[in-house]
Structures are given as structure tokens and as C-alpha cells.
C-alpha positions as CSV (number, residue, x, y, z in Angstrom):
1,X,0.3,0.0,0.1
2,X,1.4,3.5,-0.7
3,X,0.1,7.0,0.0
4,X,-0.6,9.2,-3.0
5,X,-1.1,12.8,-3.2
6,X,-4.4,14.3,-4.7
7,X,-4.4,16.8,-7.8
8,X,-3.0,19.9,-5.4
9,X,0.5,20.1,-4.6
10,X,2.1,17.8,-2.3
11,X,2.3,20.1,0.2
12,X,-1.2,20.6,0.5
13,X,-2.1,17.1,0.1
14,X,-0.3,16.7,3.6
15,X,-2.5,19.2,5.2
16,X,-5.5,17.9,7.5
17,X,-8.7,18.6,4.9
18,X,-9.9,21.3,7.3
19,X,-7.1,23.6,7.2
20,X,-6.9,23.1,3.5
21,X,-10.6,24.1,3.3
22,X,-9.9,27.2,5.4
23,X,-7.0,28.2,3.2
24,X,-9.0,27.7,0.1
25,X,-12.3,29.2,1.2
26,X,-11.3,31.2,4.4
27,X,-14.0,28.9,6.6
28,X,-13.0,28.1,10.0
29,X,-10.5,24.8,10.3
30,X,-12.2,21.6,11.3
31,X,-10.7,18.8,13.4
32,X,-10.2,16.3,10.6
33,X,-8.2,15.3,7.9
34,X,-8.2,13.3,4.7
35,X,-5.6,10.5,3.7
36,X,-5.5,8.8,0.2
37,X,-4.0,5.5,-0.3
38,X,-3.9,3.3,-3.3
39,X,-3.6,-0.5,-4.1
40,X,-2.4,-2.2,-7.6
41,X,-4.3,-4.6,-9.3
42,X,-1.7,-7.3,-8.3
43,X,-1.8,-6.2,-4.6
44,X,-5.6,-6.5,-4.6
45,X,-5.2,-10.1,-6.2
46,X,-2.4,-11.0,-3.5
47,X,-5.2,-10.0,-0.8
48,X,-8.1,-11.6,-2.5
49,X,-5.9,-14.9,-2.4
50,X,-5.7,-14.6,1.2
51,X,-9.5,-13.6,1.3
52,X,-10.0,-17.1,-0.4
53,X,-8.0,-18.7,2.5
54,X,-9.9,-16.9,5.4
55,X,-13.1,-17.9,3.5
56,X,-12.6,-21.4,3.4
57,X,-11.6,-21.5,7.0
58,X,-15.1,-19.4,7.9
59,X,-17.1,-22.0,5.8
60,X,-15.9,-24.9,7.5
61,X,-16.1,-23.2,10.9
62,X,-19.5,-22.4,10.4
63,X,-20.4,-25.9,9.2
64,X,-19.1,-27.1,12.5
65,X,-21.1,-24.4,14.6
66,X,-24.3,-25.1,12.8
67,X,-24.1,-28.7,13.5
68,X,-23.0,-28.1,16.9
69,X,-26.0,-25.7,17.2
70,X,-28.5,-28.4,16.7
71,X,-26.8,-30.7,18.9
72,X,-26.9,-27.7,21.8
73,X,-30.5,-26.6,20.9
74,X,-31.6,-30.6,21.4
75,X,-29.6,-31.1,24.3
76,X,-31.0,-28.0,26.3
77,X,-34.7,-29.1,25.1
78,X,-34.2,-32.5,26.5
79,X,-32.7,-31.3,29.5
80,X,-35.5,-28.6,30.0
81,X,-38.3,-31.4,29.5
82,X,-36.5,-33.8,32.3
83,X,-36.4,-30.7,34.5
84,X,-39.9,-30.1,34.2
85,X,-40.7,-33.8,34.8
86,X,-39.2,-34.0,37.9
87,X,-39.0,-30.5,39.6
88,X,-40.7,-30.4,43.0
89,X,-42.3,-27.1,44.4
90,X,-41.2,-26.7,47.8
91,X,-42.0,-24.2,51.2
92,X,-39.3,-21.7,52.0
93,X,-40.1,-21.7,55.4
94,X,-38.0,-24.8,56.2
95,X,-35.3,-27.0,54.9
96,X,-36.6,-30.4,54.4
97,X,-33.4,-33.0,54.2
98,X,-35.7,-35.2,52.0
99,X,-35.0,-33.0,49.3
100,X,-31.5,-32.9,49.2
101,X,-30.2,-33.5,45.7
102,X,-33.3,-32.9,43.9
103,X,-34.4,-30.6,41.7
104,X,-36.7,-28.0,43.7
105,X,-38.7,-24.9,42.8
106,X,-39.1,-22.0,45.5
107,X,-40.3,-18.5,45.7
108,X,-39.6,-15.9,48.5
109,X,-38.1,-12.5,49.6
110,X,-34.8,-12.3,49.5
111,X,-33.1,-10.5,52.6
112,X,-29.5,-9.0,53.4
113,X,-27.7,-8.9,56.8
114,X,-25.7,-6.0,55.3
115,X,-26.0,-3.1,53.2
116,X,-24.2,-2.0,50.3
117,X,-21.4,0.7,50.0
118,X,-19.3,2.1,47.3
119,X,-16.2,3.5,49.5
120,X,-14.7,5.4,46.6
121,X,-17.5,8.0,47.0
122,X,-19.5,7.1,50.1
123,X,-22.6,6.1,48.4
124,X,-25.0,3.6,50.9
125,X,-28.0,1.8,50.0
126,X,-29.8,-1.1,50.9
127,X,-30.5,-3.8,47.9
128,X,-28.8,-6.7,46.3
129,X,-26.4,-4.9,44.1
130,X,-25.3,-1.7,43.8
131,X,-23.5,-0.8,40.3
132,X,-21.4,2.1,39.5
133,X,-21.2,3.4,35.9
134,X,-18.4,5.6,34.8
135,X,-18.0,7.6,31.8
136,X,-15.1,9.9,30.8
137,X,-15.0,12.9,28.5
138,X,-12.5,11.9,25.8
139,X,-11.7,12.1,22.3
140,X,-12.9,9.7,19.7
141,X,-11.7,9.0,16.2
142,X,-13.8,8.0,13.3
143,X,-13.0,7.2,9.6
144,X,-14.8,7.4,6.6
145,X,-13.8,5.6,3.5
146,X,-14.4,6.1,0.1
147,X,-13.2,3.4,-2.4
148,X,-12.7,4.1,-6.4
149,X,-12.3,1.5,-8.5
150,X,-9.3,2.4,-11.4
151,X,-9.1,1.4,-14.9
152,X,-6.3,-1.1,-14.8
153,X,-7.5,-3.2,-11.9
154,X,-5.8,-0.6,-9.1
155,X,-8.0,0.7,-6.5
156,X,-7.7,4.0,-4.6
157,X,-9.1,4.9,-1.1
158,X,-9.7,8.2,0.5
159,X,-10.4,7.8,4.1
160,X,-11.5,11.1,6.1
161,X,-10.6,10.8,9.5
162,X,-12.7,13.5,12.1
163,X,-12.4,13.8,15.8
164,X,-14.8,14.8,18.5
165,X,-14.9,14.5,22.3
166,X,-17.6,12.3,23.6
167,X,-18.8,10.3,26.8
168,X,-17.5,6.8,27.0
169,X,-17.6,4.1,29.6
170,X,-14.4,2.8,28.7
171,X,-10.8,4.1,28.0
172,X,-10.3,5.1,24.1
173,X,-6.9,4.6,23.3
174,X,-5.9,7.6,21.5
175,X,-2.3,6.3,20.7
176,X,-3.7,4.1,17.9
177,X,-5.3,7.2,16.5
178,X,-4.2,7.9,12.7
179,X,-3.3,11.5,14.0
180,X,-2.6,11.1,18.0
181,X,-1.2,14.5,18.2
182,X,-3.5,17.1,20.0
183,X,-6.0,14.3,20.7
184,X,-4.3,12.5,23.6
185,X,-6.8,11.1,26.1
186,X,-5.8,11.0,29.8
187,X,-5.6,7.7,31.6
188,X,-9.3,6.5,33.2
189,X,-8.3,6.4,36.8
190,X,-11.8,5.7,37.9
191,X,-13.7,2.2,36.8
192,X,-17.0,1.2,36.8
193,X,-17.7,-1.5,39.5
194,X,-20.5,-3.5,41.1
195,X,-20.8,-4.0,44.8
196,X,-23.3,-7.1,45.7
197,X,-23.8,-8.5,48.9
198,X,-21.9,-11.9,49.4
199,X,-24.7,-14.1,50.8
200,X,-28.5,-13.5,51.2
201,X,-31.3,-15.2,52.7
202,X,-34.6,-16.8,51.4
203,X,-36.4,-17.5,54.8
204,X,-34.7,-20.5,55.6
205,X,-32.2,-20.9,52.8
206,X,-28.9,-19.6,52.2
207,X,-28.1,-17.9,48.9
208,X,-24.6,-17.4,47.7
209,X,-23.0,-15.8,44.5
210,X,-23.9,-18.1,41.8
211,X,-27.7,-17.3,42.4
212,X,-27.3,-14.0,43.3
213,X,-25.5,-13.1,40.1
214,X,-28.6,-14.4,38.1
215,X,-31.0,-12.0,39.9
216,X,-31.8,-9.1,37.7
217,X,-34.0,-6.0,37.9
218,X,-31.2,-3.1,38.4
219,X,-33.2,0.1,38.1
220,X,-31.6,3.7,38.4
221,X,-30.3,5.4,41.5
222,X,-30.6,8.6,41.6
223,X,-28.3,10.8,44.0
224,X,-29.6,13.8,45.5
225,X,-27.9,17.1,46.2
226,X,-28.4,16.4,49.8
227,X,-25.4,13.9,49.7
228,X,-23.1,15.7,48.2
229,X,-21.3,16.6,51.3
230,X,-20.8,13.0,52.1
231,X,-19.4,12.3,48.5
232,X,-17.2,15.1,48.7
233,X,-15.8,13.9,52.2
234,X,-15.5,10.4,50.8
235,X,-13.6,11.3,47.3
236,X,-10.3,12.0,47.4
237,X,-9.5,13.1,44.0
238,X,-8.5,16.4,43.1
239,X,-11.2,17.5,40.6
240,X,-14.1,19.8,41.7
241,X,-17.1,17.2,42.3
242,X,-21.1,18.2,41.8
243,X,-24.5,16.4,41.7
244,X,-26.2,16.9,38.3
245,X,-29.2,15.1,37.0
246,X,-28.8,12.5,39.8
247,X,-25.1,11.8,38.9
248,X,-21.5,12.5,40.4
249,X,-19.9,14.9,38.1
250,X,-16.1,15.7,38.2
251,X,-15.2,18.6,36.6
252,X,-15.0,22.3,36.8
253,X,-18.3,22.8,34.5
254,X,-21.2,19.9,34.2
255,X,-22.4,22.3,31.5
256,X,-19.3,22.4,29.5
257,X,-17.5,19.5,30.0
258,X,-13.6,19.4,29.5
259,X,-11.4,16.5,28.4
260,X,-11.1,14.1,31.3
261,X,-14.2,15.2,33.2
262,X,-16.1,11.9,34.6
263,X,-19.9,11.3,34.8
264,X,-20.8,8.7,37.5
265,X,-24.2,7.2,37.9
266,X,-25.8,4.2,40.0
267,X,-27.9,1.6,39.6
268,X,-29.6,-0.6,42.5
269,X,-31.1,-4.2,42.3
270,X,-33.4,-4.0,45.2
271,X,-34.6,-6.7,47.4
272,X,-37.4,-8.8,46.6
273,X,-39.2,-11.7,45.6
274,X,-37.2,-14.4,43.4
275,X,-38.3,-17.9,42.3
276,X,-35.4,-20.5,42.1
277,X,-35.4,-23.8,39.7
278,X,-32.0,-25.7,41.3
279,X,-30.8,-28.6,42.9
280,X,-31.0,-28.3,46.6
281,X,-28.0,-29.2,48.8
282,X,-28.7,-29.0,52.4
283,X,-30.0,-25.1,52.9
284,X,-28.1,-23.8,49.5
285,X,-28.5,-24.5,45.8
286,X,-26.6,-25.5,43.2
287,X,-26.6,-26.4,39.5
288,X,-28.9,-29.5,39.0
289,X,-27.1,-32.0,36.4
290,X,-29.6,-33.5,34.0
291,X,-29.1,-36.9,32.2
292,X,-29.5,-35.1,28.9
293,X,-26.2,-33.3,30.0
294,X,-27.2,-29.3,30.8
295,X,-26.9,-28.2,34.4
296,X,-30.0,-26.5,35.5
297,X,-30.0,-23.3,37.6
298,X,-32.5,-20.5,36.8
299,X,-33.9,-17.3,38.7
300,X,-36.5,-15.2,37.6
301,X,-37.7,-12.2,39.8
302,X,-41.2,-12.1,41.5
303,X,-43.3,-15.1,42.0
304,X,-43.2,-17.0,39.1
305,X,-44.6,-20.6,38.8
306,X,-42.4,-23.7,37.7
307,X,-44.0,-24.5,34.5
308,X,-43.9,-20.7,33.5
309,X,-40.0,-20.7,34.1
310,X,-39.5,-23.7,32.3
311,X,-41.9,-22.5,29.6
312,X,-39.7,-19.6,29.4
313,X,-36.5,-21.1,29.2
314,X,-37.7,-23.3,26.4
315,X,-38.8,-20.3,24.6
316,X,-35.3,-18.6,25.0
317,X,-33.6,-22.0,23.7
318,X,-35.8,-21.8,20.7
319,X,-35.1,-17.9,20.0
320,X,-31.2,-18.6,20.5
321,X,-31.3,-21.5,18.1
322,X,-32.9,-19.3,15.6
323,X,-30.6,-16.4,16.3
324,X,-27.5,-19.0,15.9
325,X,-28.6,-20.6,12.6
326,X,-29.2,-16.7,11.3
327,X,-26.0,-15.5,12.2
328,X,-24.4,-19.1,10.6
329,X,-26.0,-18.5,7.3
330,X,-24.9,-14.7,7.1
331,X,-21.3,-15.7,7.9
332,X,-21.3,-18.7,5.7
333,X,-22.5,-16.1,2.8
334,X,-19.4,-13.8,3.7
335,X,-16.9,-17.0,3.5
336,X,-18.2,-17.8,0.1
337,X,-18.1,-14.1,-1.0
338,X,-14.4,-14.1,-0.1
339,X,-14.1,-17.5,-1.7
340,X,-15.4,-16.1,-4.6
341,X,-13.4,-12.9,-4.4
342,X,-10.7,-13.2,-6.9
343,X,-13.2,-13.2,-9.8
344,X,-14.5,-9.7,-9.1
345,X,-10.9,-8.6,-8.6
346,X,-9.4,-10.1,-11.7
347,X,-12.2,-8.6,-13.9
348,X,-11.7,-5.0,-12.3
349,X,-9.3,-4.4,-14.8
350,X,-12.1,-2.8,-16.3
351,X,-14.3,-1.6,-13.4
352,X,-17.7,-2.2,-14.9
353,X,-16.9,-5.7,-15.6
354,X,-15.8,-6.6,-12.0
355,X,-18.8,-4.6,-10.5
356,X,-21.0,-7.0,-12.8
357,X,-18.9,-10.0,-11.2
358,X,-19.2,-9.3,-7.8
359,X,-23.1,-8.8,-8.1
360,X,-23.2,-12.1,-9.7
361,X,-20.9,-13.7,-7.0
362,X,-22.8,-12.5,-4.2
363,X,-26.1,-14.1,-5.6
364,X,-24.0,-17.2,-5.9
365,X,-22.6,-17.1,-2.3
366,X,-25.9,-16.5,-0.9
367,X,-27.5,-19.7,-2.9
368,X,-24.5,-21.7,-2.0
369,X,-24.7,-20.6,1.6
370,X,-28.4,-21.3,2.0
371,X,-27.9,-24.8,0.4
372,X,-24.8,-25.7,2.7
373,X,-26.9,-24.3,5.6
374,X,-29.7,-25.8,5.4
375,X,-28.1,-29.3,4.3
376,X,-25.9,-29.0,7.6
377,X,-29.0,-28.4,9.7
378,X,-30.8,-31.4,7.7
379,X,-28.0,-33.8,8.3
380,X,-27.7,-32.5,12.3
381,X,-31.4,-33.1,12.6
382,X,-30.7,-36.9,11.3
383,X,-28.0,-37.0,13.6
384,X,-29.6,-35.7,17.0
385,X,-33.1,-36.5,16.3
386,X,-33.3,-39.3,13.8
387,X,-37.2,-40.2,14.6
388,X,-38.4,-36.7,14.0
389,X,-36.2,-36.1,11.2
390,X,-37.8,-39.4,9.7
391,X,-41.4,-38.5,10.3
392,X,-40.6,-35.2,8.8
393,X,-39.3,-36.8,5.5
394,X,-41.7,-39.2,5.3
395,X,-44.8,-36.5,5.6
396,X,-42.8,-34.4,2.9
397,X,-42.9,-37.3,0.7
398,X,-46.3,-38.2,1.2
399,X,-47.4,-34.5,0.7
400,X,-45.2,-34.8,-2.6
401,X,-46.7,-37.9,-3.6
402,X,-50.5,-36.7,-2.8
403,X,-49.6,-33.7,-5.1
404,X,-48.4,-35.7,-7.8
405,X,-51.1,-38.0,-8.0
406,X,-53.9,-35.4,-7.9
407,X,-52.2,-33.4,-10.7
408,X,-52.1,-36.7,-12.8
409,X,-55.7,-37.4,-12.0
410,X,-56.8,-34.2,-13.0
411,X,-54.9,-34.3,-16.2
412,X,-56.5,-37.8,-17.0
413,X,-60.1,-36.5,-16.5
414,X,-59.7,-33.2,-18.7
415,X,-59.5,-35.7,-22.2
416,X,-62.6,-37.5,-21.0
417,X,-64.5,-34.2,-20.5
418,X,-63.5,-32.9,-23.9
419,X,-65.7,-35.4,-25.9
420,X,-68.6,-35.2,-23.9
421,X,-68.6,-31.5,-24.4
422,X,-68.2,-32.0,-28.0
423,X,-70.9,-34.7,-28.4
424,X,-73.6,-32.3,-26.6
425,X,-72.9,-29.8,-29.2
């Protein structure tokens, strides 16, 4: 890859595009610049050959992934059916040793012996989990490439890089910017964290981390101006601190943020009623290992019956299965596009021919992905669900035969009806 100048002098081509615009038209300089790169026809062919290798690897991985997904779906469905048939609903007020090792369903209010606190800012609350979300005002780079095919098979890409300051909840590494000068982000000294009770109680039962982690229902926890004194006393940083829109603001002016300012908000998962399906082990709950292969540990907020919990899990399994199928077919299409990519590059000697070829190979890639993907899923069904697959195949054959014979009988009846009509005249 080589850098090439545009039609203006080389000294101008090295300028940021905003500065060039200012020089030409007198407008104010924008924080962006443009870079023009070119790749020769042989360089593109070499890159396309690398794409073929990656495309083949992607195709193989997606075939394996689609086959695995069908097995995962069957195993989960069988595990849920097994669990739904063996689960026992129990009372949370007492621990029955006779249920040890069994899959049980229990509902009740969660209580805690201790409260929650964020020691860095002196925030205290009563609940299951207190989550701190931290954003820092920092530089972000965005790129907008525009590629043009050239006669002879070469390719020229004009990329415009623009820079703006944004709130982001993770550190943006400015050292990787195309133009790091004057866009250097300070280190993010304050991180997001979650503070969760180590143990909870559900009547007579003890709840530990594996169960507590599965309880959701986090809601925004708004801070008030009356808490600012406590927060300022706990915070050891040097930036000015204020409360704005229910959040902590670290910086001089919350209406005009500066580079390196922080915005800190909280969410609280309150204590409440939960429903659990798990293996009872003494007074605790653990994942229940099914004979089908999955370990069951389900937690829902609220008083949810066991049958509804299993029905929701079945629906989630179906949704995940279809999403993975769709993702697999999409990635298969990409794999075939990469595999057929050199055809378009070779014909790009005349750009119009290359564009037509890519349109054709794209359609071919789509149909190849559909064929390979559905065939893989069908084979997986025969592998994992032979009886059901055979039944569906038999039903399809019977339906096809019925349509065929119905069509033949209609054709045979038509010639017989014609002479009768002639005799009547």
C-alpha cells in the first residue's frame, strides 16, 4: 500500500482537509484530515487470495458451528423437558433434608444482613447489588473511507478521519489514532464497579454468589444534592465534585465538559421476591445436572411458577437456536463471498466488469450458503433427532406424492371431459 497525493501540490496534500478548506475558502478549520491510499491490481489479487483462505476457514467453522448448534438445542430441550418432569415445588420456610439432591422450585423474598456501599464515594444503599457506571469525556476517532476502482484493476481509497469529544464508559486508546497529536486521552483512573452482597437469605435458605449473580432487575439509583457533602468527604480526587441530573460530576463545569471530566451514575437491584429452580444441597442451591447433559440453575424476579419458568427457558432456547442459525448462514455467505472474491478483482481491469462479477458472485454466494447451511442443519437433525427427522421426511414424501397423483388424475380427467362436451354440441 502506498500513499498518493491528490491533484493539488504535495504540500497541500499533507495538510488536514479542514486546514486546506480554510486556506481555500476562508472557513474555520475543522478537526479532521484526509488520507489517500492506493493498491495496485496485483496487490489486490494477493489480498483476494488471502481472502480465499480465510473464506474457506470461515465456511468450515460455520458448518461445524451450525451442526453444533442443533446438538446444543436438542440437548437443552431435553434437559428442560427432564427438569420440568422432575421438579418439585417446596416451601421456603423450612429446609427438608428429604429434598437433598432433588431439583426443587422455591419462591420467596430475599433478605440481607448487610447493606451496600461504594467506599470511593461514600454511597450507601439497601439492596442486592449496587452498580457504578463511569463515563469519561475523551477524544474519539471516526473514519469514513470512500473507495474508487481505477482502470487497470487498481484501487484508490480516500479516508477522512474526524475527531470529536464524547462520553464513553471505557478508555479510548488515543495512541492508535491516525493523528494522535493534540488528541491524547488521559488515563481513566476511575472504573465502573459492582458491589453485591456476599450472601443473602430466602427464608430458611442461604443464597450465595451463583444464585445472586442471576437475579436482575437493576434500576436507576438517582443521587440527590443533599448527599454531596458525604460524597465529597469520601472522595480523595482533586477534581471539583458536584451532583447533576442524579449523577456525580467530576469537573469544573457540568454544562461545558472538559477533556478528562467524569460522569458517574448508579443502578440498584433492590431486595424482593425471587423464584429459583435448582438442586437443593442442604440449605443452599446448586446447578442440577440432568441426564441429557445440561446443568439447570434458573432464577427469575418475582413469584413465578415452575411451569412458567420452564416455558420461558424453552422459548429462550428456541430464540437462541434461530439467532445462531441466522448468524451461521450470514457468516457462511461472507465466507463464500471471500472465496469467490478473486473473480471480481481479476475482472476489475475494467471496473464495470468487476462490479457485474461481484453482483453475480454475491448471488451465487447467497445460494451456496443457503444450500450448505440448510443441508448441514438437515444432516444434524438426522444425527440428533433421527425419529423426528424421519417422520418429517416421510410426511414430506407423502405430501409430494399426493400432489403428484392429484395432478395426474386431473390431467386424465380433462381429455374425458372434452369429448363429452363435443357430443353435446
